[in-house]
N, CA, C and O atoms as CSV, one atom per row, in Angstrom:
chain,resi,resn,atom,element,x,y,z
A,1,MET,N,N,0.854,-1.169,0.000
A,1,MET,CA,C,0.000,0.000,0.000
A,1,MET,C,C,0.899,1.230,0.000
A,1,MET,O,O,1.976,1.227,0.596
A,2,ARG,N,N,0.455,2.253,-0.657
A,2,ARG,CA,C,1.209,3.507,-0.701
A,2,ARG,C,C,0.604,4.497,0.297
A,2,ARG,O,O,-0.577,4.418,0.637
A,3,ARG,N,N,1.418,5.403,0.745
A,3,ARG,CA,C,0.966,6.392,1.729
A,3,ARG,C,C,-0.238,7.183,1.229
A,3,ARG,O,O,-1.113,7.544,2.016
A,4,CYS,N,N,-0.287,7.457,-0.078
A,4,CYS,CA,C,-1.409,8.226,-0.622
A,4,CYS,C,C,-2.713,7.417,-0.592
A,4,CYS,O,O,-3.788,7.983,-0.792
A,5,ASP,N,N,-2.635,6.103,-0.347
A,5,ASP,CA,C,-3.824,5.253,-0.293
A,5,ASP,C,C,-4.346,5.053,1.127
A,5,ASP,O,O,-5.238,4.233,1.346
A,6,VAL,N,N,-3.809,5.783,2.079
A,6,VAL,CA,C,-4.189,5.603,3.472
A,6,VAL,C,C,-5.684,5.844,3.696
A,6,VAL,O,O,-6.262,5.277,4.623
A,7,ASP,N,N,-6.310,6.663,2.873
A,7,ASP,CA,C,-7.751,6.934,3.040
A,7,ASP,C,C,-8.608,5.722,2.691
A,7,ASP,O,O,-9.812,5.741,2.948
A,8,ARG,N,N,-8.037,4.685,2.124
A,8,ARG,CA,C,-8.788,3.455,1.821
A,8,ARG,C,C,-8.925,2.539,3.034
A,8,ARG,O,O,-9.725,1.603,3.022
A,9,LEU,N,N,-8.161,2.805,4.060
A,9,LEU,CA,C,-8.232,1.993,5.273
A,9,LEU,C,C,-9.458,2.369,6.095
A,9,LEU,O,O,-9.901,3.517,6.073
A,10,ASP,N,N,-9.992,1.415,6.805
A,10,ASP,CA,C,-11.145,1.643,7.674
A,10,ASP,C,C,-10.732,2.582,8.813
A,10,ASP,O,O,-9.890,2.214,9.632
A,11,PRO,N,N,-11.305,3.780,8.879
A,11,PRO,CA,C,-10.890,4.748,9.904
A,11,PRO,C,C,-11.377,4.407,11.313
A,11,PRO,O,O,-10.943,5.039,12.276
A,12,THR,N,N,-12.259,3.435,11.453
A,12,THR,CA,C,-12.762,3.071,12.771
A,12,THR,C,C,-11.853,2.072,13.473
A,12,THR,O,O,-12.098,1.716,14.626
A,13,ARG,N,N,-10.804,1.613,12.788
A,13,ARG,CA,C,-9.879,0.627,13.350
A,13,ARG,C,C,-8.508,1.249,13.554
A,13,ARG,O,O,-8.157,2.241,12.915
A,14,SER,N,N,-7.748,0.655,14.446
A,14,SER,CA,C,-6.348,1.038,14.618
A,14,SER,C,C,-5.508,0.131,13.738
A,14,SER,O,O,-5.635,-1.092,13.789
A,15,TRP,N,N,-4.656,0.730,12.938
A,15,TRP,CA,C,-3.770,-0.028,12.051
A,15,TRP,C,C,-2.348,0.086,12.575
A,15,TRP,O,O,-1.938,1.140,13.060
A,16,TRP,N,N,-1.608,-0.992,12.476
A,16,TRP,CA,C,-0.240,-1.052,12.975
A,16,TRP,C,C,0.716,-1.287,11.819
A,16,TRP,O,O,0.402,-2.016,10.877
A,17,VAL,N,N,1.874,-0.670,11.896
A,17,VAL,CA,C,2.900,-0.815,10.859
A,17,VAL,C,C,4.274,-0.954,11.520
A,17,VAL,O,O,4.501,-0.411,12.601
A,18,PRO,N,N,5.189,-1.682,10.872
A,18,PRO,CA,C,6.558,-1.709,11.373
A,18,PRO,C,C,7.259,-0.409,10.975
A,18,PRO,O,O,7.146,0.047,9.837
A,19,ALA,N,N,7.977,0.175,11.921
A,19,ALA,CA,C,8.654,1.453,11.668
A,19,ALA,C,C,10.065,1.412,12.240
A,19,ALA,O,O,10.383,0.598,13.107
A,20,VAL,N,N,10.894,2.305,11.733
A,20,VAL,CA,C,12.290,2.372,12.148
A,20,VAL,C,C,12.735,3.832,12.120
A,20,VAL,O,O,12.225,4.633,11.336
A,21,VAL,N,N,13.687,4.163,12.981
A,21,VAL,CA,C,14.246,5.516,13.038
A,21,VAL,C,C,15.735,5.417,12.736
A,21,VAL,O,O,16.436,4.574,13.297
A,22,SER,N,N,16.207,6.271,11.860
A,22,SER,CA,C,17.614,6.276,11.474
A,22,SER,C,C,18.499,6.592,12.674
A,22,SER,O,O,18.322,7.632,13.308
A,23,PRO,N,N,19.450,5.711,13.001
A,23,PRO,CA,C,20.306,5.963,14.159
A,23,PRO,C,C,21.429,6.970,13.896
A,23,PRO,O,O,22.044,7.477,14.835
A,24,ARG,N,N,21.690,7.255,12.630
A,24,ARG,CA,C,22.763,8.203,12.311
A,24,ARG,C,C,22.578,8.775,10.909
A,24,ARG,O,O,21.791,8.269,10.108
A,25,ARG,N,N,23.308,9.818,10.642
A,25,ARG,CA,C,23.280,10.449,9.326
A,25,ARG,C,C,23.846,9.484,8.286
A,25,ARG,O,O,24.783,8.737,8.570
A,26,ASN,N,N,23.280,9.501,7.093
A,26,ASN,CA,C,23.723,8.660,5.985
A,26,ASN,C,C,23.758,7.182,6.383
A,26,ASN,O,O,24.701,6.461,6.056
A,27,TRP,N,N,22.739,6.754,7.076
A,27,TRP,CA,C,22.582,5.384,7.556
A,27,TRP,C,C,22.469,4.436,6.370
A,27,TRP,O,O,21.762,4.756,5.414
A,28,PRO,N,N,23.140,3.272,6.390
A,28,PRO,CA,C,23.076,2.324,5.266
A,28,PRO,C,C,21.653,1.845,4.937
A,28,PRO,O,O,21.382,1.450,3.803
A,29,GLY,N,N,20.758,1.877,5.909
A,29,GLY,CA,C,19.373,1.476,5.657
A,29,GLY,C,C,18.612,2.474,4.799
A,29,GLY,O,O,17.611,2.123,4.173
A,30,ALA,N,N,19.083,3.716,4.768
A,30,ALA,CA,C,18.475,4.789,3.963
A,30,ALA,C,C,19.566,5.810,3.649
A,30,ALA,O,O,19.617,6.873,4.267
A,31,PRO,N,N,20.438,5.494,2.691
A,31,PRO,CA,C,21.555,6.394,2.377
A,31,PRO,C,C,21.092,7.826,2.107
A,31,PRO,O,O,20.097,8.059,1.421
A,32,GLY,N,N,21.841,8.770,2.663
A,32,GLY,CA,C,21.534,10.176,2.468
A,32,GLY,C,C,20.577,10.764,3.486
A,32,GLY,O,O,20.304,11.964,3.451
A,33,CYS,N,N,20.061,9.948,4.390
A,33,CYS,CA,C,19.093,10.455,5.371
A,33,CYS,C,C,19.799,11.187,6.503
A,33,CYS,O,O,21.019,11.110,6.640
A,34,ARG,N,N,19.032,11.883,7.298
A,34,ARG,CA,C,19.561,12.554,8.477
A,34,ARG,C,C,19.352,11.659,9.696
A,34,ARG,O,O,18.541,10.733,9.658
A,35,ARG,N,N,20.069,11.929,10.754
A,35,ARG,CA,C,19.892,11.179,11.999
A,35,ARG,C,C,18.490,11.463,12.531
A,35,ARG,O,O,18.059,12.616,12.553
A,36,GLY,N,N,17.777,10.425,12.960
A,36,GLY,CA,C,16.436,10.588,13.511
A,36,GLY,C,C,15.328,10.570,12.470
A,36,GLY,O,O,14.160,10.744,12.815
A,37,ALA,N,N,15.672,10.364,11.202
A,37,ALA,CA,C,14.636,10.285,10.161
A,37,ALA,C,C,13.757,9.062,10.414
A,37,ALA,O,O,14.249,7.986,10.753
A,38,ARG,N,N,12.460,9.245,10.244
A,38,ARG,CA,C,11.498,8.176,10.507
A,38,ARG,C,C,11.090,7.506,9.199
A,38,ARG,O,O,10.847,8.173,8.194
A,39,PHE,N,N,11.020,6.177,9.228
A,39,PHE,CA,C,10.636,5.418,8.055
A,39,PHE,C,C,9.677,4.305,8.449
A,39,PHE,O,O,9.723,3.781,9.562
A,40,LEU,N,N,8.816,3.963,7.514
A,40,LEU,CA,C,8.034,2.744,7.619
A,40,LEU,C,C,8.863,1.636,6.993
A,40,LEU,O,O,9.840,1.909,6.295
A,41,VAL,N,N,8.482,0.396,7.234
A,41,VAL,CA,C,9.184,-0.733,6.631
A,41,VAL,C,C,8.286,-1.314,5.555
A,41,VAL,O,O,7.143,-1.690,5.815
A,42,ASP,N,N,8.816,-1.382,4.351
A,42,ASP,CA,C,8.109,-2.011,3.233
A,42,ASP,C,C,8.240,-3.515,3.428
A,42,ASP,O,O,9.341,-4.057,3.330
A,43,CYS,N,N,7.138,-4.192,3.701
A,43,CYS,CA,C,7.167,-5.621,4.006
A,43,CYS,C,C,7.579,-6.477,2.813
A,43,CYS,O,O,8.043,-7.601,3.004
A,44,ALA,N,N,7.425,-5.983,1.605
A,44,ALA,CA,C,7.820,-6.744,0.421
A,44,ALA,C,C,9.330,-6.743,0.235
A,44,ALA,O,O,9.908,-7.764,-0.140
A,45,THR,N,N,9.976,-5.611,0.494
A,45,THR,CA,C,11.419,-5.503,0.265
A,45,THR,C,C,12.226,-5.488,1.558
A,45,THR,O,O,13.454,-5.574,1.523
A,46,LEU,N,N,11.546,-5.378,2.701
A,46,LEU,CA,C,12.178,-5.283,4.018
A,46,LEU,C,C,13.127,-4.092,4.107
A,46,LEU,O,O,14.144,-4.148,4.798
A,47,SER,N,N,12.793,-3.031,3.414
A,47,SER,CA,C,13.624,-1.830,3.417
A,47,SER,C,C,12.864,-0.647,4.006
A,47,SER,O,O,11.638,-0.664,4.111
A,48,ALA,N,N,13.622,0.381,4.388
A,48,ALA,CA,C,13.023,1.607,4.909
A,48,ALA,C,C,12.345,2.350,3.766
A,48,ALA,O,O,12.883,2.443,2.663
A,49,SER,N,N,11.155,2.878,4.044
A,49,SER,CA,C,10.393,3.563,3.005
A,49,SER,C,C,9.623,4.731,3.599
A,49,SER,O,O,9.164,4.675,4.740
A,50,ARG,N,N,9.489,5.782,2.815
A,50,ARG,CA,C,8.649,6.909,3.233
A,50,ARG,C,C,7.243,6.769,2.648
A,50,ARG,O,O,6.311,7.418,3.123
A,51,GLU,N,N,7.086,5.947,1.645
A,51,GLU,CA,C,5.811,5.852,0.931
A,51,GLU,C,C,5.099,4.507,1.054
A,51,GLU,O,O,3.879,4.478,1.212
A,52,ARG,N,N,5.814,3.415,0.987
A,52,ARG,CA,C,5.182,2.097,0.971
A,52,ARG,C,C,5.112,1.511,2.371
A,52,ARG,O,O,6.068,1.595,3.142
A,53,PHE,N,N,3.965,0.914,2.692
A,53,PHE,CA,C,3.783,0.257,3.981
A,53,PHE,C,C,2.742,-0.836,3.847
A,53,PHE,O,O,1.967,-0.868,2.891
A,54,ASP,N,N,2.738,-1.722,4.812
A,54,ASP,CA,C,1.768,-2.807,4.857
A,54,ASP,C,C,1.123,-2.796,6.236
A,54,ASP,O,O,1.768,-3.158,7.220
A,55,PRO,N,N,-0.133,-2.388,6.323
A,55,PRO,CA,C,-0.782,-2.289,7.630
A,55,PRO,C,C,-1.199,-3.655,8.177
A,55,PRO,O,O,-1.570,-4.556,7.424
A,56,PHE,N,N,-1.132,-3.783,9.479
A,56,PHE,CA,C,-1.582,-4.976,10.184
A,56,PHE,C,C,-2.765,-4.582,11.048
A,56,PHE,O,O,-2.861,-3.439,11.494
A,57,ASP,N,N,-3.664,-5.521,11.285
A,57,ASP,CA,C,-4.883,-5.201,12.031
A,57,ASP,C,C,-4.697,-5.184,13.545
A,57,ASP,O,O,-5.600,-4.770,14.273
A,58,SER,N,N,-3.531,-5.631,14.030
A,58,SER,CA,C,-3.275,-5.571,15.467
A,58,SER,C,C,-1.786,-5.423,15.729
A,58,SER,O,O,-0.951,-5.727,14.877
A,59,ARG,N,N,-1.479,-4.954,16.912
A,59,ARG,CA,C,-0.074,-4.813,17.303
A,59,ARG,C,C,0.578,-6.191,17.329
A,59,ARG,O,O,1.731,-6.344,16.926
A,60,LEU,N,N,-0.156,-7.187,17.800
A,60,LEU,CA,C,0.375,-8.537,17.901
A,60,LEU,C,C,0.786,-9.096,16.537
A,60,LEU,O,O,1.874,-9.655,16.406
A,61,THR,N,N,-0.064,-8.955,15.528
A,61,THR,CA,C,0.288,-9.500,14.217
A,61,THR,C,C,1.464,-8.741,13.612
A,61,THR,O,O,2.288,-9.336,12.917
A,62,CYS,N,N,1.554,-7.455,13.861
A,62,CYS,CA,C,2.694,-6.660,13.382
A,62,CYS,C,C,3.974,-7.127,14.077
A,62,CYS,O,O,4.999,-7.328,13.427
A,63,LEU,N,N,3.912,-7.296,15.376
A,63,LEU,CA,C,5.066,-7.749,16.133
A,63,LEU,C,C,5.483,-9.165,15.721
A,63,LEU,O,O,6.675,-9.459,15.639
A,64,GLN,N,N,4.519,-10.031,15.464
A,64,GLN,CA,C,4.837,-11.385,14.999
A,64,GLN,C,C,5.556,-11.337,13.656
A,64,GLN,O,O,6.497,-12.098,13.431
A,65,TRP,N,N,5.120,-10.447,12.757
A,65,TRP,CA,C,5.789,-10.315,11.457
A,65,TRP,C,C,7.229,-9.838,11.658
A,65,TRP,O,O,8.154,-10.354,11.029
A,66,ILE,N,N,7.408,-8.868,12.524
A,66,ILE,CA,C,8.754,-8.353,12.806
A,66,ILE,C,C,9.642,-9.474,13.341
A,66,ILE,O,O,10.784,-9.617,12.907
A,67,MET,N,N,9.137,-10.256,14.265
A,67,MET,CA,C,9.929,-11.339,14.857
A,67,MET,C,C,10.257,-12.418,13.819
A,67,MET,O,O,11.364,-12.957,13.823
A,68,ARG,N,N,9.323,-12.734,12.942
A,68,ARG,CA,C,9.576,-13.743,11.901
A,68,ARG,C,C,10.670,-13.298,10.934
A,68,ARG,O,O,11.397,-14.130,10.392
A,69,HIS,N,N,10.787,-11.997,10.717
A,69,HIS,CA,C,11.732,-11.464,9.734
A,69,HIS,C,C,12.909,-10.717,10.373
A,69,HIS,O,O,13.616,-9.978,9.689
A,70,ARG,N,N,13.117,-10.904,11.669
A,70,ARG,CA,C,14.110,-10.093,12.372
A,70,ARG,C,C,15.532,-10.237,11.826
A,70,ARG,O,O,16.264,-9.248,11.790
A,71,ALA,N,N,15.943,-11.421,11.405
A,71,ALA,CA,C,17.305,-11.585,10.874
A,71,ALA,C,C,17.483,-10.779,9.585
A,71,ALA,O,O,18.492,-10.095,9.409
A,72,GLU,N,N,16.500,-10.864,8.689
A,72,GLU,CA,C,16.578,-10.109,7.439
A,72,GLU,C,C,16.492,-8.608,7.691
A,72,GLU,O,O,17.171,-7.821,7.030
A,73,LEU,N,N,15.655,-8.214,8.648
A,73,LEU,CA,C,15.514,-6.796,8.977
A,73,LEU,C,C,16.818,-6.242,9.551
A,73,LEU,O,O,17.194,-5.110,9.250
A,74,GLU,N,N,17.501,-7.024,10.368
A,74,GLU,CA,C,18.772,-6.568,10.936
A,74,GLU,C,C,19.828,-6.394,9.847
A,74,GLU,O,O,20.677,-5.509,9.944
A,75,ARG,N,N,19.780,-7.230,8.815
A,75,ARG,CA,C,20.719,-7.065,7.700
A,75,ARG,C,C,20.372,-5.842,6.852
A,75,ARG,O,O,21.260,-5.088,6.455
A,76,GLN,N,N,19.094,-5.645,6.577
A,76,GLN,CA,C,18.653,-4.522,5.737
A,76,GLN,C,C,18.708,-3.180,6.456
A,76,GLN,O,O,18.997,-2.149,5.848
A,77,LEU,N,N,18.427,-3.205,7.762
A,77,LEU,CA,C,18.308,-1.979,8.554
A,77,LEU,C,C,19.250,-2.054,9.762
A,77,LEU,O,O,18.785,-2.087,10.901
A,78,PRO,N,N,20.566,-2.083,9.527
A,78,PRO,CA,C,21.530,-2.322,10.603
A,78,PRO,C,C,21.546,-1.232,11.671
A,78,PRO,O,O,21.522,-0.037,11.374
A,79,GLY,N,N,21.589,-1.685,12.923
A,79,GLY,CA,C,21.731,-0.751,14.028
A,79,GLY,C,C,20.486,-0.001,14.436
A,79,GLY,O,O,20.558,0.890,15.282
A,80,ALA,N,N,19.349,-0.331,13.862
A,80,ALA,CA,C,18.110,0.379,14.190
A,80,ALA,C,C,17.010,-0.635,14.506
A,80,ALA,O,O,16.691,-1.472,13.661
A,81,PRO,N,N,16.433,-0.578,15.685
A,81,PRO,CA,C,15.362,-1.511,16.016
A,81,PRO,C,C,14.077,-1.201,15.236
A,81,PRO,O,O,13.673,-0.046,15.104
A,82,VAL,N,N,13.460,-2.251,14.733
A,82,VAL,CA,C,12.161,-2.120,14.062
A,82,VAL,C,C,11.106,-2.376,15.121
A,82,VAL,O,O,11.192,-3.351,15.867
A,83,ARG,N,N,10.111,-1.501,15.189
A,83,ARG,CA,C,9.067,-1.671,16.206
A,83,ARG,C,C,7.695,-1.416,15.614
A,83,ARG,O,O,7.560,-0.687,14.632
A,84,PRO,N,N,6.681,-2.016,16.208
A,84,PRO,CA,C,5.316,-1.763,15.725
A,84,PRO,C,C,4.808,-0.428,16.257
A,84,PRO,O,O,4.971,-0.116,17.436
A,85,VAL,N,N,4.194,0.354,15.377
A,85,VAL,CA,C,3.605,1.640,15.783
A,85,VAL,C,C,2.218,1.769,15.156
A,85,VAL,O,O,1.932,1.188,14.109
A,86,ARG,N,N,1.379,2.536,15.816
A,86,ARG,CA,C,0.061,2.805,15.229
A,86,ARG,C,C,0.236,3.744,14.049
A,86,ARG,O,O,0.904,4.772,14.158
A,87,LEU,N,N,-0.362,3.391,12.927
A,87,LEU,CA,C,-0.208,4.166,11.700
A,87,LEU,C,C,-0.682,5.603,11.880
A,87,LEU,O,O,-0.004,6.527,11.432
A,88,ASP,N,N,-1.816,5.813,12.518
A,88,ASP,CA,C,-2.328,7.171,12.672
A,88,ASP,C,C,-1.371,8.039,13.483
A,88,ASP,O,O,-1.147,9.199,13.139
A,89,ARG,N,N,-0.812,7.494,14.543
A,89,ARG,CA,C,0.134,8.245,15.367
A,89,ARG,C,C,1.432,8.499,14.609
A,89,ARG,O,O,2.035,9.561,14.759
A,90,TRP,N,N,1.868,7.536,13.797
A,90,TRP,CA,C,3.082,7.724,13.017
A,90,TRP,C,C,2.904,8.833,11.983
A,90,TRP,O,O,3.789,9.668,11.797
A,91,LEU,N,N,1.771,8.832,11.326
A,91,LEU,CA,C,1.510,9.854,10.316
A,91,LEU,C,C,1.439,11.255,10.911
A,91,LEU,O,O,1.766,12.238,10.246
A,92,LEU,N,N,1.012,11.341,12.165
A,92,LEU,CA,C,0.932,12.629,12.852
A,92,LEU,C,C,2.253,13.026,13.511
A,92,LEU,O,O,2.366,14.120,14.064
A,93,GLY,N,N,3.249,12.144,13.455
A,93,GLY,CA,C,4.550,12.423,14.052
A,93,GLY,C,C,4.590,12.221,15.552
A,93,GLY,O,O,5.490,12.733,16.217
A,94,LEU,N,N,3.632,11.484,16.100
A,94,LEU,CA,C,3.568,11.254,17.537
A,94,LEU,C,C,4.324,10.004,17.958
A,94,LEU,O,O,4.543,9.789,19.150
A,95,GLU,N,N,4.722,9.185,17.009
A,95,GLU,CA,C,5.493,7.962,17.282
A,95,GLU,C,C,6.846,8.077,16.651
A,95,GLU,O,O,7.657,7.158,16.758
Protein backbone atom coordinates (compact mmCIF):
# COMPACT_ATOMS: atom_id res chain seq x y z
CA MET A 1 0.00 0.00 0.00
CA ARG A 2 1.21 3.51 -0.70
CA ARG A 3 0.97 6.39 1.73
CA CYS A 4 -1.41 8.23 -0.62
CA ASP A 5 -3.82 5.25 -0.29
CA VAL A 6 -4.19 5.60 3.47
CA ASP A 7 -7.75 6.93 3.04
CA ARG A 8 -8.79 3.46 1.82
CA LEU A 9 -8.23 1.99 5.27
CA ASP A 10 -11.15 1.64 7.67
CA PRO A 11 -10.89 4.75 9.90
CA THR A 12 -12.76 3.07 12.77
CA ARG A 13 -9.88 0.63 13.35
CA SER A 14 -6.35 1.04 14.62
CA TRP A 15 -3.77 -0.03 12.05
CA TRP A 16 -0.24 -1.05 12.98
CA VAL A 17 2.90 -0.82 10.86
CA PRO A 18 6.56 -1.71 11.37
CA ALA A 19 8.65 1.45 11.67
CA VAL A 20 12.29 2.37 12.15
CA VAL A 21 14.25 5.52 13.04
CA SER A 22 17.61 6.28 11.47
CA PRO A 23 20.31 5.96 14.16
CA ARG A 24 22.76 8.20 12.31
CA ARG A 25 23.28 10.45 9.33
CA ASN A 26 23.72 8.66 5.98
CA TRP A 27 22.58 5.38 7.56
CA PRO A 28 23.08 2.32 5.27
CA GLY A 29 19.37 1.48 5.66
CA ALA A 30 18.47 4.79 3.96
CA PRO A 31 21.55 6.39 2.38
CA GLY A 32 21.53 10.18 2.47
CA CYS A 33 19.09 10.46 5.37
CA ARG A 34 19.56 12.55 8.48
CA ARG A 35 19.89 11.18 12.00
CA GLY A 36 16.44 10.59 13.51
CA ALA A 37 14.64 10.28 10.16
CA ARG A 38 11.50 8.18 10.51
CA PHE A 39 10.64 5.42 8.05
CA LEU A 40 8.03 2.74 7.62
CA VAL A 41 9.18 -0.73 6.63
CA ASP A 42 8.11 -2.01 3.23
CA CYS A 43 7.17 -5.62 4.01
CA ALA A 44 7.82 -6.74 0.42
CA THR A 45 11.42 -5.50 0.26
CA LEU A 46 12.18 -5.28 4.02
CA SER A 47 13.62 -1.83 3.42
CA ALA A 48 13.02 1.61 4.91
CA SER A 49 10.39 3.56 3.01
CA ARG A 50 8.65 6.91 3.23
CA GLU A 51 5.81 5.85 0.93
CA ARG A 52 5.18 2.10 0.97
CA PHE A 53 3.78 0.26 3.98
CA ASP A 54 1.77 -2.81 4.86
CA PRO A 55 -0.78 -2.29 7.63
CA PHE A 56 -1.58 -4.98 10.18
CA ASP A 57 -4.88 -5.20 12.03
CA SER A 58 -3.28 -5.57 15.47
CA ARG A 59 -0.07 -4.81 17.30
CA LEU A 60 0.38 -8.54 17.90
CA THR A 61 0.29 -9.50 14.22
CA CYS A 62 2.69 -6.66 13.38
CA LEU A 63 5.07 -7.75 16.13
CA GLN A 64 4.84 -11.38 15.00
CA TRP A 65 5.79 -10.31 11.46
CA ILE A 66 8.75 -8.35 12.81
CA MET A 67 9.93 -11.34 14.86
CA ARG A 68 9.58 -13.74 11.90
CA HIS A 69 11.73 -11.46 9.73
CA ARG A 70 14.11 -10.09 12.37
CA ALA A 71 17.31 -11.58 10.87
CA GLU A 72 16.58 -10.11 7.44
CA LEU A 73 15.51 -6.80 8.98
CA GLU A 74 18.77 -6.57 10.94
CA ARG A 75 20.72 -7.07 7.70
CA GLN A 76 18.65 -4.52 5.74
CA LEU A 77 18.31 -1.98 8.55
CA PRO A 78 21.53 -2.32 10.60
CA GLY A 79 21.73 -0.75 14.03
CA ALA A 80 18.11 0.38 14.19
CA PRO A 81 15.36 -1.51 16.02
CA VAL A 82 12.16 -2.12 14.06
CA ARG A 83 9.07 -1.67 16.21
CA PRO A 84 5.32 -1.76 15.73
CA VAL A 85 3.60 1.64 15.78
CA ARG A 86 0.06 2.80 15.23
CA LEU A 87 -0.21 4.17 11.70
CA ASP A 88 -2.33 7.17 12.67
CA ARG A 89 0.13 8.24 15.37
CA TRP A 90 3.08 7.72 13.02
CA LEU A 91 1.51 9.85 10.32
CA LEU A 92 0.93 12.63 12.85
CA GLY A 93 4.55 12.42 14.05
CA LEU A 94 3.57 11.25 17.54
CA GLU A 95 5.49 7.96 17.28
